Every structure is written in structure tokens, then in C-alpha cells.
N, C-alpha and C positions, 0 to 999 in steps of 0.2 A: 471492779467496775471496768467494763470494756471501753477501749478507746482506740484511736487510730495510731499505729506506729509505722515508721519507715525504717526498714532494716537495710543497712548497706554492708555488703559482703565483698571482701577482696579475696581473689583467688588466682591461681594459675589457670590458664585456659586449656582444660583437658576434656576430651570426649567423655560424656556421661556425667559430668559434674552437675549440670543443671538438674538432671534426673535425681541424683543423690540428694541434692538440696531440697527439691520439691517433695521428695519422699519424707523428709523430716517434718514438713508441714502437714502432710497427709496423715502420718502416724499420730500426730497431736490433734488431728481434726481441726486444723486452722486453715481457713480459706485464704487464698492469695487474691487480694483485691486488684493489685497491679504488679507487673513485673517488667523490668527493663534490664538488659545486659549490654555492656559496652566495654571498650578498652578504657583503662584509667589513664591518668597522666604519666604513669610509670610503665615503661616498656616491659611487656611480658606479664603485666598484672591486669586482670579484668575486674570489673565492678558490677555487682548485681544490686539493683535497687528494688526492694520488695515492700509492698504495702499490705499490712494486715490490720484487722480489727480484733483485738483480744485484750486480755488483762495483762498488767505489768508482770505478774508472776509467770504467766504462760509465755510471754515474750522472752523473759530472762532464761527460762528453761530451754526455749527454742534456740536462743543464741548459743547456749552451752552445747546443745546437740549439733548445731551447724559447725561450730568450731572444731568438733571432733573429726570432721571429714578431713581426710589426708590432704586434699588439694586446697582446702580453705585456709587462707592465711590469717584472716581476722574478720570478725563481724561486729558491727556497731548498731545500736538501736537509738532512734531519735523520735521525739514527739513532733507534731506539726509546727510548734512554735520554735523549734530549734533548727529548722531548715528553711531554705527557700526552694520551692518546687514548682514545676510546670508540667503540663502535658501538651501535646499537639493533636489537633483534630483536623481531619480533612472531610469535606462535604462535597459530594458530586450532585449537582442539580441540573435540571433542564435549562439550557441557555435561554429558551423562550421565557422562562419565569423571570429572568434578569431583564429581558428586553420589553416585557409587558408591564411597565410601570416601575416605580422607584422603590417598592417595598423591600425587595431583596438587597438592592444597593444600600438602602437605609439601614437594614439589619447588619450588613457587612461593616458599615461605618460605626454604628452604635456599639457593636461588640468588639471593635478594634481588630476585626478580621481582615484578611486580604484575599484578593482574587489571584490565584496562581496561574490558571490557564482558562482561556475561553476558546471553545471549539464550537463548531456549528450546532452540535447536538447536546453538548454538556458544558458546564462551567465547574471548575474545582475551586473551592474556597478553603482557606486555611485559618485556623484560630488557635492561638496558644493561650493557656491559662490553667486554672484549676478545673477539676472534673465538673463541678457544678456549673461553671461558666460555659464550658464546651457543650455540656448536656442541654443547657438552657437555649443556646443558639440552635442546636439540633431540633429541639421542639418547635422553635419559631420557624425554622426553614422547612420543617416537615410538612407544613401546610401547603408548600409549593412542590411537594413530593421529592424528598431526598432519595436519589437513586442509589447512592452508596455513602456510608459513614464509617469512619475508622478513627479510633483514638489510641494514642500511644500509651505506654506505661509511663509512670512518673519518672522524671529526672530531678535530682536534688543535689544541693550543696549545703553544707552547714552554714549557719548564720555567723557564728563566731569564728575567730581565728583559732581553731581548735588545735592547739599545739600537740596534743597527744596523737592525733591522727597524722599530722604532718611528720612528726618525729618517727612514727611507726612506718609510714610509707617511705621515708628517706632510708630507713634501715633495710627495708625490702629492696630498694633500688640498689643499695650497696651489695646486698647478698646476691642479687641477680647478676651483677657485673662479675662477681667472683665465680659464679657457676657457669658463665657463658664460655 
């Protein structure tokens, strides 16, 4: 049965690694629903957060293939109930829509969004939350003509104090200090 998985990959930051990793998904015919890359808490180690919808069997095979990449240090897979995650969305609307009544302002409050910038011609609104929440706000604001809309990839941390991950990352940190 297909379900949503969040894959967290730790790697060194080398040119072409993202392409190598995404090729593994392509070869297995698995679509990437969301992708975010960033530095991790450990100097020199980067973190990829990838969301896919597939079967447990497929995701386990995928992890095995990803970990075979030279620059990939370790990959972990989580279900949605094992992580805390958010996305950020930005909405650019005509300022006139904000000034002509309270509807846009009420939507901003109702959805826990915030106004980042007000310009004579446009207003930028920010909303953090799960994908369905940011999408719902987009649909409500779109009746006022959203000029631009962008949503980030998922960012996630594990819910539990996952000692295996912490221990593994500490061992990497020690290894990086030796190689510097």
C-alpha cells in the first residue's frame, strides 16, 4: 500500500550529488513530492529532506540505493507520525485587495499567516504549515488574484529523541575534525 514517506539524507556537499540522488528516484520511477536541502547542525554535512509517496518495500530499496552513493553518509526514512514538519508559502497579492475591505486581512488572521511587506502595488503574505494548509489559503486568496505563489519543500525533525541518529551524527562530526 502506498503512503507518504520523508527521507532524510546526510551527505558531504559535493557538486553533482543532488543529480546522483534524484537519478535513483527516476530509475525506480518514484516521483519526488517535495525536496529541501540545507546545511545540517554539523559543519560540512548537508541534509536532504525528500518526500515521496510509495510502498514500504520500494522506499527501503530506494534507501539502499541512495546509501551506495559515494558522498552519501547515511539515509533514514520516516512516516509522517514520526516527524514534525512544516513548509513555508509566500503569496503576492494586489495591495488594493487588502485595502478594499477586511476579507484578505481576515484570511491572514484566520490562517495564522503574516504580512511580510506592503508596497503600493503588492502585498506579500507568509504562511507556515502543512501543504494542505498553505494550499487552502492559496485557494481562498486566489479569488483576489494571487500574482505569485511559492511553497518551499518540507523541513522536518524527528519527534523522538532518536539516539541512533544523534550518535551517528556525532561520529561524523568526529570524523570530519580528523580529516580537516
